[in-house]
TORDRENKE-504092 format. One record per residue (C-alpha): residue in one letter; x, y, z. Coordinates in steps of 0.5 Angstrom, whole numbers, padded with zeros to 4 digits, always signed. Layout:
// TORDRENKE-504092
AXYZ ...
***
This chain:
// TORDRENKE-504092
M+0053-0049-0103 R+0058-0054-0102 N+0061-0055-0095 G+0069-0057-0095 T+0075-0053-0096 N+0075-0056-0104 G+0068-0053-0105 A+0066-0047-0108 L+0061-0043-0105 A+0056-0042-0110 H+0049-0042-0108 P+0048-0041-0100 R+0042-0044-0097 P+0038-0038-0094 E+0035-0043-0089 A+0042-0044-0087 F+0042-0038-0083 E+0036-0040-0079 D+0039-0047-0077 D+0037-0048-0069 E+0040-0055-0068 I+0044-0056-0063 S+0049-0062-0061 L+0051-0064-0054 Q+0058-0062-0056 E+0055-0055-0057 V+0052-0055-0050 F+0058-0057-0047 E+0062-0051-0050 I+0056-0046-0048 L+0057-0049-0041 L+0064-0048-0041 K+0064-0042-0044 G+0059-0039-0039 K+0062-0042-0033 W+0064-0035-0030 I+0057-0033-0031 I+0054-0040-0028 L+0059-0039-0022 A+0057-0032-0021 C+0049-0034-0021 F+0050-0040-0017 L+0054-0036-0011 L+0049-0030-0012 F+0043-0034-0011 L+0046-0039-0006 T+0048-0032-0002 L+0041-0030-0002 S+0038-0036+0000 A+0043-0036+0006 L+0041-0029+0008 Y+0033-0031+0007 T+0034-0037+0011 F+0038-0034+0017 L+0035-0028+0017 T+0028-0031+0017 P+0025-0032+0024 R+0024-0039+0026 E+0017-0042+0026 Y+0015-0049+0031 E+0009-0053+0030 A+0006-0057+0035 S+0000-0062+0034 S-0005-0065+0038 T-0009-0071+0036 L-0017-0072+0037 F-0021-0079+0036 V-0028-0077+0033 N-0032-0083+0034 T-0037-0082+0028 Q-0040-0089+0028 G-0042-0087+0036 S-0044-0080+0035 N-0051-0080+0039 S-0051-0087+0039 Q-0055-0087+0046 L-0060-0082+0044 N-0061-0086+0038 E-0062-0092+0041 L-0067-0089+0046 L-0072-0086+0041 G-0071-0091+0036 L-0068-0086+0031 S-0064-0088+0025 L-0056-0087+0026 V-0053-0081+0022 N-0046-0081+0021 R-0042-0075+0022 N-0037-0074+0017 I-0030-0072+0019 L-0029-0066+0014 N-0036-0063+0018 E-0032-0064+0025 I-0026-0061+0021 E-0030-0055+0019 I-0033-0054+0026 I-0026-0054+0029 K-0024-0049+0024 S-0030-0045+0025 R-0030-0038+0028 M-0034-0040+0035 I-0028-0045+0037 A-0023-0039+0035 T-0027-0034+0039 R-0026-0039+0045 V-0019-0040+0044 A-0018-0033+0043 E-0021-0031+0050 H-0016-0036+0054 L-0010-0033+0050 M-0012-0026+0052 R-0013-0028+0059 Q-0007-0031+0059 R-0003-0026+0055 V+0004-0029+0056 N+0008-0035+0055 P+0007-0039+0061 E+0014-0042+0060 T+0018-0036+0058 G+0014-0030+0061 T+0014-0026+0054 L+0008-0023+0051 L+0005-0028+0046 S+0007-0027+0039 I-0001-0027+0037 L-0002-0021+0041 E+0004-0017+0039 V+0002-0011+0035 D+0007-0004+0033 E+0008+0001+0038 E+0003+0006+0035 E-0003+0001+0034 E-0008-0001+0039 P-0009-0007+0042 L-0012-0013+0038 T-0020-0014+0039 L-0022-0021+0040 L-0025-0022+0033 E-0018-0020+0031 V-0014-0025+0035 S-0019-0030+0033 Q-0018-0028+0025 R-0011-0029+0026 L-0011-0036+0029 R-0015-0038+0023 E-0011-0035+0018 D-0004-0036+0021 Y-0003-0040+0026 L-0008-0046+0025 S-0008-0052+0021 V-0013-0058+0022 K-0013-0064+0017 P-0015-0072+0018 A-0009-0076+0020 T-0011-0081+0014 D-0017-0083+0010 E-0017-0090+0014 V-0018-0087+0021 D-0022-0083+0025 L-0017-0078+0027 V-0016-0071+0027 V-0010-0067+0027 I-0010-0060+0030 T-0003-0057+0028 A-0001-0050+0031 R+0005-0046+0028 S+0008-0040+0032 T+0015-0037+0033 Q+0015-0039+0040 P+0015-0047+0041 E+0011-0046+0048 E+0006-0042+0044 A+0005-0047+0039 V+0004-0052+0044 L-0001-0048+0048 I-0006-0046+0042 A-0006-0054+0040 N-0008-0056+0046 L-0013-0050+0047 Y-0016-0052+0041 A-0017-0059+0043 D-0020-0058+0049 E-0025-0053+0047 Y-0027-0057+0042 V-0028-0063+0046 A-0032-0059+0051 Y-0036-0056+0046 N-0038-0063+0043 Q-0040-0066+0050 T-0044-0060+0052 S-0048-0061+0045 S-0049-0068+0046 R-0051-0067+0053 A-0056-0062+0051 R-0059-0067+0046 M-0060-0072+0051 R-0063-0068+0056 A-0068-0066+0051 S-0070-0073+0051 A-0070-0074+0058 D-0075-0069+0059 F-0080-0072+0054 L-0079-0079+0057 A-0081-0076+0064 A-0087-0072+0061 Q-0090-0079+0058 A-0088-0083+0064 A-0093-0078+0068 R-0098-0079+0063 F-0098-0086+0063 D-0098-0087+0070 S-0104-0083+0071 L-0107-0087+0066 L-0105-0094+0070 G-0108-0091+0076 R-0115-0089+0073 A-0115-0096+0070 E-0114-0100+0077 Q-0119-0095+0080 N-0124-0097+0074 I-0123-0105+0075 L-0124-0104+0083 Q-0130-0101+0082 Y-0133-0105+0077 I-0132-0112+0081 E-0135-0109+0087 E-0141-0107+0083 T-0142-0113+0078 G-0138-0119+0082 V-0135-0121+0075 V-0129-0126+0076 D-0128-0130+0069 P-0130-0129+0062 S-0132-0134+0057 I-0127-0138+0053 E-0129-0135+0046 G-0129-0128+0050 E-0122-0130+0053 Q-0119-0131+0045 L-0122-0125+0043 L-0119-0121+0049 E-0113-0124+0047 Q-0113-0122+0040 I-0115-0115+0043 M-0110-0114+0048 L-0105-0116+0043 W-0107-0111+0038 S-0108-0106+0043 A-0101-0107+0045 E-0099-0106+0038 R-0103-0100+0037 D-0101-0097+0043 R-0094-0098+0041 T-0095-0095+0035 R-0098-0089+0038 F-0092-0088+0042 T-0088-0089+0036 L-0092-0084+0033 Q-0092-0079+0039 T-0084-0080+0040 A-0083-0079+0032 Q-0088-0072+0033 A-0084-0070+0039 E-0077-0071+0036 L-0080-0068+0029 E-0082-0062+0033 A-0075-0061+0037 L-0071-0062+0030 E-0076-0057+0027 N-0075-0052+0033 E-0068-0053+0032 L-0068-0051+0025 S-0073-0046+0026 R-0068-0042+0030 I-0063-0042+0024 N-0068-0041+0019 P-0076-0041+0019 E-0077-0041+0012 L-0073-0047+0011 T-0077-0051+0016 R-0084-0049+0012 R-0081-0051+0006 L-0079-0058+0009 A-0086-0058+0012 S-0089-0057+0005 N-0086-0063+0002 D-0089-0070+0001 D-0089-0076-0003 A-0095-0080-0005 A-0091-0086-0007 I-0087-0087+0000 A-0094-0086+0004 A-0097-0092-0001 L-0091-0096+0000 Q-0091-0095+0008 Q-0099-0097+0007 R-0097-0104+0004 I-0092-0105+0009 T-0096-0104+0014 D-0102-0108+0012 L-0098-0114+0010 E-0094-0114+0017 I-0101-0114+0020 R-0103-0120+0016 L-0097-0124+0018 E-0098-0122+0025 E-0105-0125+0025 K-0102-0131+0022 Y-0097-0131+0027 S-0102-0131+0033 K-0106-0137+0030 N-0099-0141+0029 P-0093-0138+0033 Q-0089-0143+0030 L-0089-0140+0024 R-0085-0134+0027 R-0079-0138+0028 D-0080-0143+0022 P-0084-0139+0016 A-0082-0145+0011 G-0088-0149+0013 D-0093-0144+0010 P-0092-0142+0003 E-0096-0136+0004 V-0092-0133+0009 Q-0086-0134+0005 L-0089-0130-0001 W-0091-0125+0004 L-0084-0124+0007 T-0081-0124+0000 Q-0086-0118-0002 L-0085-0115+0005 A-0077-0115+0004 D-0078-0112-0003 W-0083-0107-0001 R-0078-0105+0005 Q-0072-0104+0000 K-0076-0100-0005 L-0078-0096+0001 S-0071-0095+0003 E-0069-0093-0004 R-0075-0088-0005 V-0074-0085+0002 A-0066-0084+0000 R-0068-0081-0007 F-0073-0076-0004 T-0068-0074+0002 S-0063-0072-0004 D-0068-0068-0008 A-0070-0064-0002 L-0063-0063+0000 A-0061-0061-0007 G-0067-0056-0007 T-0065-0053-0001 S-0062-0046-0002 L-0065-0042+0004 L-0059-0042+0009 G-0055-0037+0005 G-0048-0035+0008 G-0046-0037+0015 A-0040-0039+0020 E-0036-0045+0017 G-0039-0052+0020 V-0046-0049+0021 F-0048-0051+0014 K-0046-0058+0015 Q-0050-0058+0022 V-0056-0055+0018 T-0056-0061+0013 E-0056-0066+0018 L-0062-0063+0021 Q-0065-0063+0014 Q-0064-0070+0013 Q-0067-0072+0020 I-0073-0068+0019 L-0074-0071+0012 E-0073-0078+0015 K-0078-0077+0021 R-0083-0075+0017 V-0083-0081+0013 T-0083-0085+0020 L-0089-0081+0022 T-0093-0082+0015 G-0091-0090+0016 A-0094-0090+0023 R-0100-0086+0022 A-0102-0091+0016 R-0100-0097+0021 L-0104-0094+0027 S-0110-0093+0022 V-0110-0100+0020 L-0109-0103+0027 E-0115-0099+0029 Q-0119-0102+0024 V-0117-0109+0026 L-0118-0107+0033 A-0125-0105+0032 G-0127-0111+0028 Y-0125-0115+0034 E-0128-0110+0039 R-0135-0111+0035 R-0134-0118+0036 F-0133-0118+0043 N-0138-0113+0044 E-0143-0118+0041 I-0142-0123+0047 P-0147-0122+0053 N-0143-0123+0058 K-0141-0118+0064 A-0135-0121+0065 L-0132-0119+0059 V-0132-0112+0061 L-0128-0114+0067 S-0123-0117+0062 R-0123-0111+0058 L-0121-0107+0064 Q-0116-0112+0066 R-0113-0111+0059 E-0113-0104+0059 M-0110-0104+0066 Q-0104-0109+0063 S-0103-0105+0057 S-0102-0099+0061 M-0098-0102+0066 Q-0093-0105+0061 L-0093-0098+0057 A-0092-0094+0063 T-0086-0099+0066 H-0083-0099+0059 I-0083-0091+0059 F-0080-0091+0066 E-0074-0096+0064 K-0073-0091+0058 L-0073-0085+0063 Q-0068-0088+0068 E-0063-0090+0062 A-0064-0083+0059 K-0062-0080+0066 I-0056-0084+0066 A-0054-0083+0059 E-0054-0076+0060 Q-0050-0076+0066 S-0045-0081+0063 E-0045-0077+0056 L-0038-0075+0054 G-0039-0074+0047 Y-0036-0078+0041 V-0029-0074+0041 E-0023-0075+0046 V-0016-0073+0046 I-0011-0078+0044 D-0005-0074+0044 H-0004-0067+0047 A+0001-0063+0044 V+0009-0063+0046 P+0014-0058+0045 P+0018-0059+0039 E+0025-0060+0039 E+0027-0057+0032 P+0024-0051+0028 V+0020-0053+0022 S+0021-0047+0018 P+0026-0044+0015 R+0029-0051+0013 V+0036-0049+0012 P+0039-0055+0008 L+0033-0055+0003 N+0033-0047+0002 L+0041-0047+0001 M+0040-0053-0004 L+0034-0050-0007 G+0038-0043-0008 A+0044-0047-0011 L+0040-0050-0016 L+0036-0044-0018 G+0043-0041-0018 L+0045-0046-0023 F+0039-0046-0027 V+0039-0038-0028 G+0046-0039-0030 V+0045-0044-0035 G+0039-0040-0037 V+0043-0034-0038 A+0049-0037-0041 F+0044-0040-0047 L+0040-0034-0047 R+0047-0030-0049 T+0049-0035-0054 A+0042-0035-0057 L+0042-0027-0057 D+0049-0027-0060 N+0049-0025-0067 K+0057-0025-0068 V+0061-0030-0072 R+0064-0035-0067 K+0067-0041-0069 P+0068-0045-0075 E+0063-0050-0074 D+0058-0044-0074 L+0060-0042-0081 R+0059-0050-0083 K+0053-0051-0080 R+0050-0045-0084 G+0053-0048-0091 L+0059-0044-0091 S+0066-0047-0094 V+0071-0045-0089 V+0077-0044-0093 G+0082-0042-0087 V+0082-0041-0080 V+0087-0036-0077 P+0088-0035-0070 D+0088-0029-0066 L+0095-0026-0067 S+0095-0021-0061 R+0098-0027-0056 L+0103-0029-0061 I+0105-0022-0062 K+0106-0020-0054 T+0110-0027-0053 D+0115-0026-0059 F+0115-0019-0060 N+0114-0016-0053 G+0107-0013-0056 R+0110-0008-0061 E+0107-0006-0067 R+0113-0006-0072 I+0119-0009-0072 T+0126-0008-0077 V+0129-0014-0080 E+0135-0013-0085 G+0134-0006-0085 R+0126-0006-0087 T+0121-0005-0082 Y+0115-0010-0082 S+0108-0010-0078 T+0109-0015-0073 S+0102-0018-0076 L+0106-0021-0082 I+0107-0027-0078 T+0108-0032-0084 L+0115-0028-0086 L+0117-0026-0078 N+0115-0033-0075 P+0114-0038-0081 L+0113-0044-0076 S+0108-0041-0072 P+0101-0044-0071 A+0098-0038-0075 S+0103-0039-0080 E+0100-0046-0081 G+0093-0043-0081 Y+0095-0038-0087 R+0099-0044-0091 R+0092-0048-0090 L+0089-0042-0093 R+0093-0042-0099 T+0092-0050-0100 N+0085-0049-0100 I+0085-0044-0105 Q+0089-0047-0110 F+0085-0054-0109 S+0078-0050-0109 Q+0077-0051-0116 P+0079-0058-0119 D+0077-0056-0126 A+0080-0049-0127 T+0087-0046-0125 V+0086-0040-0119 Q+0091-0035-0121 V+0087-0028-0119 V+0084-0028-0112 M+0080-0023-0109 V+0080-0022-0101 T+0075-0018-0098 S+0071-0017-0092 S+0064-0015-0090 G+0066-0009-0086 P+0072-0005-0084 G+0077-0008-0079 D+0076-0015-0080 G+0083-0016-0082 K+0083-0017-0090 T+0089-0013-0091 V+0093-0018-0086 T+0090-0024-0089 S+0092-0022-0096 V+0099-0020-0095 N+0100-0026-0091 L+0097-0030-0096 A+0101-0027-0101 V+0107-0029-0097 T+0105-0036-0096 M+0104-0036-0104 A+0111-0034-0105 Q+0114-0038-0100 A+0111-0044-0104 G+0116-0042-0110 R+0110-0038-0114 R+0112-0032-0117 T+0106-0028-0113 L+0104-0021-0113 Y+0100-0017-0108 L+0096-0012-0111 D+0093-0007-0106 A+0086-0004-0109 D+0083-0001-0103 M+0084+0006-0105 R+0080+0009-0099 R+0084+0006-0093 P+0090+0003-0096 T+0094+0000-0091 G+0098-0006-0094 H+0104-0002-0096 K+0105-0001-0088 V+0105-0008-0087 L+0110-0009-0092 G+0114-0003-0090 L+0113+0000-0097 A+0112+0007-0099 R+0105+0008-0102 E+0107+0011-0108 P+0109+0009-0114 G+0103+0004-0114 L+0097+0002-0118 V+0094+0009-0120 D+0101+0011-0122 L+0101+0004-0126 L+0095+0005-0129 F+0097+0012-0132 E+0104+0010-0135 P+0106+0007-0141 A+0104-0001-0141 A+0111-0002-0142 A+0113+0000-0135 G+0117-0005-0132 L+0115-0008-0125 E+0121-0010-0122 R+0121-0004-0118 F+0115-0007-0114 A+0120-0013-0111 T+0119-0013-0104 G+0126-0016-0102 V+0122-0023-0100 D+0123-0028-0106 D+0118-0029-0111 L+0114-0023-0107 Y+0112-0017-0111 A+0107-0012-0108 I+0104-0006-0112 P+0101-0001-0107 T+0095+0004-0108 G+0099+0010-0110 R+0097+0017-0110 P+0090+0018-0108 V+0084+0019-0113 P+0077+0022-0112 N+0074+0017-0116 P+0076+0010-0114 A+0070+0006-0116 E+0071+0009-0123 V+0078+0007-0123 L+0077+0000-0121 G+0072-0001-0126 S+0075+0002-0132 K+0078-0001-0138 K+0085+0000-0136 M+0084-0004-0130 R+0082-0010-0134 D+0088-0009-0139 L+0093-0008-0133 L+0090-0015-0130 A+0091-0018-0136 R+0098-0016-0137 L+0099-0018-0129 R+0096-0025-0131 Q+0102-0026-0136 E+0107-0023-0131 F+0105-0027-0124 D+0103-0034-0122 M+0099-0032-0117 I+0095-0025-0116 I+0092-0023-0109 I+0088-0017-0109 D+0086-0013-0103 T+0079-0010-0104 P+0075-0005-0100 P+0069-0008-0095 V+0063-0011-0099 L+0058-0007-0095 A+0062+0000-0095 V+0063+0001-0102 T+0062-0002-0109 D+0069-0003-0111 A+0070-0010-0109 L+0064-0012-0113 L+0067-0008-0119 L+0073-0013-0119 S+0070-0019-0117 N+0068-0022-0124 Q+0075-0021-0126 C+0078-0025-0121 D+0078-0033-0121 A+0076-0034-0113 T+0074-0029-0108 V+0075-0030-0101 V+0071-0027-0095 V+0075-0025-0089 V+0070-0025-0082 S+0073-0023-0075 A+0071-0028-0070 N+0067-0025-0064 E+0066-0018-0069 T+0063-0020-0075 P+0055-0020-0075 W+0052-0026-0078 H+0047-0021-0082 A+0053-0017-0085 L+0056-0024-0087 E+0050-0026-0091 H+0049-0019-0094 S+0056-0019-0097 L+0055-0026-0100 E+0049-0024-0103 A+0052-0018-0106 L+0058-0022-0109 Q+0053-0028-0112 G+0049-0022-0115 V+0054-0020-0119 G+0057-0027-0121 A+0063-0027-0116 R+0066-0034-0115 V+0066-0034-0108 T+0071-0040-0106 G+0069-0039-0098 V+0070-0035-0092 V+0077-0034-0087 L+0075-0034-0080 N+0080-0029-0077 R+0083-0027-0070 F+0080-0034-0068 D+0081-0035-0060 A+0079-0042-0059 R+0080-0041-0051 A+0074-0036-0052 A+0070-0040-0057 Y+0070-0047-0053 G+0072-0045-0046 Y+0078-0049-0046 G+0085-0050-0050 Y+0085-0052-0057 G+0090-0051-0063 Y+0096-0054-0065 G+0100-0051-0059 Y+0107-0051-0062 G+0112-0046-0064 Y+0120-0047-0065 G+0121-0039-0063 Y+0125-0039-0070 H+0124-0032-0074 Y+0125-0031-0081 G+0132-0027-0082 E+0134-0029-0075 T+0141-0026-0075 E+0145-0024-0069 Q+0144-0017-0072 A+0137-0018-0073 A+0136-0022-0066 A+0139-0016-0063 R+0134-0011-0066 L+0129-0016-0064 
***
């Protein structure tokens, strides 16, 4: 298919009717055309957002800030008992704050207080409908956790937790945020002091035990001196005693460490047993031979180093003087690293395999995980302590065998003194730790403190008036634009010349809507009398030849004349897809413009089903085409003159029962051949293509065929089917005429020539008076 006014519509592209490309200009036109829809959607959504914003109750937020010293949690207890430090995670603390336990404590305070301390009104969290029962403690705590509380870290870089409460009452938000902060601090202090108290009780029991041992050792020395009179041991005995005392002290410290670790393990297992006894038995069944072996190696090497140091104390400060000591230190560091990695892997595997806890309150799972890890680490410590104790006892037994071989009674006294000194040192150490534990228990404030208490907020956080209005306005614009584009996408009517050209159709003419012109020039009348003849006001080329509409018909005339450069266009058939598209008005006005160009022109009304051409020209229906077909061939044609120079019009004539047979008859072909001899141009007005087959029967006898479509009325599929039908019978389709085109409705803004001189055909004083 060739675009442009000079090309014939030969083979329209099927894909042309599926072209979805859209230009920026078309986008602008769609928006401008749908401006009222967009404005309506904008105002609607803006109004809805305003109603929602101003009718929604105001909500306020208040926040309190806590400092969680994760590096210092239980630091005094760990230092006293020699435990490894386990850092609490900030997320664990947040889960505890959000737990049902803390919520229940806060709910108890709120239910006791009941009213807002500033306003005296009932707290919003306790409000219920009149027919409902008062809320229970569980329901209030559930409301707190779901609707009022928000807990999150201040940032990823600091150990600060922000507790935020939201309420329709600003004072209530402050009250809830501060109650949560205070309750969590109190819980943290109570939990920390309970652990410190358990440590002090254990140390007190150990102190009493070692004090009894010390008293017994002193009594043994006095009794032995009285019986034997021993004063000083020998030099060899003193050296042996010195080694025995050193190793005995180390053995006693190892025993104490073993007992302490055993006591702490029992405390941890008891605490875990209260949660789940099965979990404790599972952890007790785990063992790792590799850890025990590494611990045994480390213990053996440490004892060998101690023997070296006892013989040469200088090596403890400067090991570089002995290559063997340096090698041992390197091996010791390597084994300790392997032990640490093995313990970490063993702990991770044990924890990964533990799934016995089941469901529970939030935050308790994190506490159980911490207890699991401490128990596993304590078991490793016990294994190492037992291995070390076994080695120490073997070394000490060797020294004691050598010592016992010396037949000197004074050595017995030295042994008794050594036992007394060992007991005294250990008892003094335990007593000091006991005093420190008591002081620590009294001074333990936990590892959480309130940095900032909540203060009454000045402005509500919800609803956000500017943001809601802006979002409503934007949503309205988006919906309006979407509706405008959707309307365009669902539109199946011919709207603009550009739409026809985009689909590969040749637009041979664009005729504006005559309704505004008829209303302005003829006061909206349908018919007007000029020089004794009554015309339809739609015959604008005769009544107002200088109007923009007349110029459109003249362009149509020019485009038809030059549509076939290699052939002469003499017979033009004008048809349409369906009735009411304006083909008759287009045919008559086209004939008038042809006559005005000085060409002898005939308007032939071949629409025998619904003829209207004679009404436009103010003629009688008879005689006409039917009469002419059945008259002698020599009948004159001057009787069909219209009074307009060079314009003749043949109406349809009397009705016939078989219009298709008449138009397809040999007489019709002979008549057209005769008319070609008589006229320069013949304009044939035919019925719509999709309604009847009359136009198809005449199309192959015409030089050019013009299809009239009505803007905003003719569907695309009707036009497509019409063109396919015409091309199927070999019609030479010149192009499409877009009739009743309203640029303002199509583009959303004024478009066109916009000029007129107010000059009317035959405008005499008499005609002017009739107008």
